[in-house]
C-alpha atoms as one frame of an Amber mdcrd trajectory, in Angstrom:
protein
 109.369 108.120 122.886 108.341 111.928 122.621 109.076 114.156 119.655 111.154
 116.379 121.747 113.093 113.403 123.171 113.601 112.080 119.747 114.960 115.574
 118.648 117.328 115.561 121.948 118.830 112.615 120.740 118.949 113.467 117.235
 120.977 116.782 118.297 123.624 114.748 119.891 124.291 112.840 116.655 127.351
 113.891 114.215 126.775 116.103 111.413 126.968 113.764 108.753 124.379 111.568
 110.944 122.095 114.731 111.323 122.272 115.009 107.404 121.458 111.363 106.723
 118.412 111.479 109.124 117.018 114.791 108.047 117.309 113.563 104.392 115.165
 110.281 105.236 112.777 112.255 106.787 112.289 114.521 103.557 112.227 111.804
 101.682 109.490 110.009 103.480 107.467 112.897 102.914 108.166 113.170  99.167
 106.600 109.630  98.587 103.757 109.482  96.634 100.408 108.439  98.723  98.600
 106.186  96.523  95.095 106.630  98.380  95.721 110.539  97.517  96.568 109.940
  93.937  93.320 107.450  93.629  91.327 110.404  95.285  92.884 113.053  92.622
  91.904 110.512  90.114  88.386 110.011  90.791  88.008 114.046  90.774  89.550
 114.388  87.485  87.166 112.228  86.143  83.867 113.579  87.968  85.492 117.033
  86.562  85.947 116.101  82.944  82.558 114.007  82.845  80.910 117.425  84.096
  82.205 119.225  81.550  81.602 117.024  78.662  78.090 117.172  80.080  78.021
 120.705  79.944  77.614 121.184  84.099  81.132 122.659  84.254  82.835 125.442
  82.396  86.337 125.276  80.966  88.526 128.433  81.645  90.903 129.507  78.517
  94.604 128.774  79.198  95.420 132.202  78.088  93.415 133.507  81.193  94.785
 131.403  83.422  98.516 132.123  82.557  97.973 135.882  81.813 100.344 138.273
  83.696  98.758 141.030  85.568
């Protein structure tokens, strides 16, 4: 079934049913992605190691959050 066909069928639903469908779709997008979390954790470890070894320079918090 194509996306267009799914949409056409979804639009035939009662408003409450469409809301339930939309809510389910949105929740599915908000679920954590364990693989992505692992990638970010590895990247954070690499950056921390590089910082501790002096290969990466930090930025002061005040500079990051200053208002312009």
